C-alpha positions in Angstrom: 49.7 25.9 -55.7 53.2 26.9 -54.7 54.9 25.9 -51.3 58.3 27.2 -49.8 61.0 24.6 -50.0 63.7 24.4 -46.8 66.0 26.9 -48.3 63.1 29.7 -49.0 62.6 29.2 -52.9 59.0 28.8 -53.9 58.1 25.7 -55.5 55.2 24.7 -57.9 53.4 21.5 -57.2 51.8 19.7 -60.5 48.3 19.6 -60.4 48.5 15.9 -61.8 51.6 13.7 -62.3 51.1 11.9 -65.7 52.6 8.3 -66.0 53.1 6.5 -69.6 52.3 2.7 -70.0 53.5 0.2 -67.0 56.3 3.1 -65.9 53.9 3.6 -62.7 55.2 0.2 -61.6 58.4 1.9 -60.8 56.7 3.8 -57.8 56.2 0.6 -55.9 58.7 -2.4 -56.7 56.8 -5.3 -55.9 60.1 -7.5 -55.8 60.6 -10.7 -57.7 60.8 -10.8 -61.6 59.4 -8.4 -63.8 55.9 -8.8 -65.6 56.9 -10.9 -69.0 53.3 -10.8 -69.8 49.9 -9.3 -69.5 46.4 -9.9 -69.4 42.8 -7.8 -69.1 39.8 -9.3 -67.6 36.6 -7.5 -68.1 34.0 -7.4 -65.1 30.5 -6.2 -64.3 28.4 -5.1 -66.9 25.3 -6.7 -68.7 22.6 -6.2 -71.0 18.7 -7.4 -70.6 17.8 -9.6 -73.2 13.8 -10.4 -73.8 13.1 -13.9 -72.0 16.3 -14.8 -72.3 15.4 -15.8 -76.1 17.2 -13.0 -78.0 20.7 -15.3 -78.5 21.1 -18.8 -79.4 24.1 -20.9 -78.6 26.8 -20.4 -80.6 25.5 -16.7 -82.0 28.2 -14.1 -82.2 27.6 -10.9 -80.3 29.5 -7.6 -81.3 29.6 -5.3 -78.6 31.6 -2.0 -77.7 31.7 -0.2 -74.3 33.8 1.4 -71.8 35.2 0.0 -69.0 37.8 1.3 -66.1 40.8 -0.3 -64.8 40.0 -1.3 -61.1 42.9 -3.5 -60.0 46.6 -4.3 -61.3 48.7 -7.4 -59.7 51.1 -9.3 -60.3 51.3 -13.2 -60.2 54.8 -15.6 -60.6 54.5 -18.4 -62.8 57.1 -21.3 -61.4 59.0 -23.9 -63.2 56.8 -27.1 -61.9 59.9 -29.2 -61.6 62.2 -26.6 -60.0 60.2 -24.1 -58.3 61.9 -21.5 -59.9 60.0 -18.2 -60.8 60.2 -18.4 -64.7 57.8 -15.4 -65.7 55.6 -12.9 -64.2 52.1 -12.1 -65.2 50.8 -8.7 -64.9 46.6 -9.1 -64.6 44.6 -6.1 -64.8 40.8 -6.0 -63.9 38.4 -3.4 -65.7 35.3 -3.0 -64.4 32.8 -2.2 -67.5 30.9 1.0 -67.3 29.2 1.3 -70.3 28.2 -1.7 -72.5 26.3 -1.2 -76.1 25.1 -4.3 -78.2 25.8 -3.2 -81.7 23.0 -3.3 -83.8 22.8 -5.8 -86.7 24.7 -8.3 -84.5 24.1 -12.2 -85.5 
């Protein structure tokens, strides 16, 4: 796709903007301290088990799957005595779209 700029030149519009890592956060500055740590939480997904007896408490289950990042947020951590922000955690939530229990799991 092409567009005409104000000076009459024709500029190409990229089909997709590719951003590496957390550089995307530069596009919207949330203010405050920059993230000093990061955490990923998995949400959704599940595997049916026969009568709930397929596993026992303490069993180790190996799995693989696919998840799509559905949310990114930032949470300040404050020093309890001073109330000052001492760090900031970036939190990612990924929705599980495919979950497989690896065979031979014990």
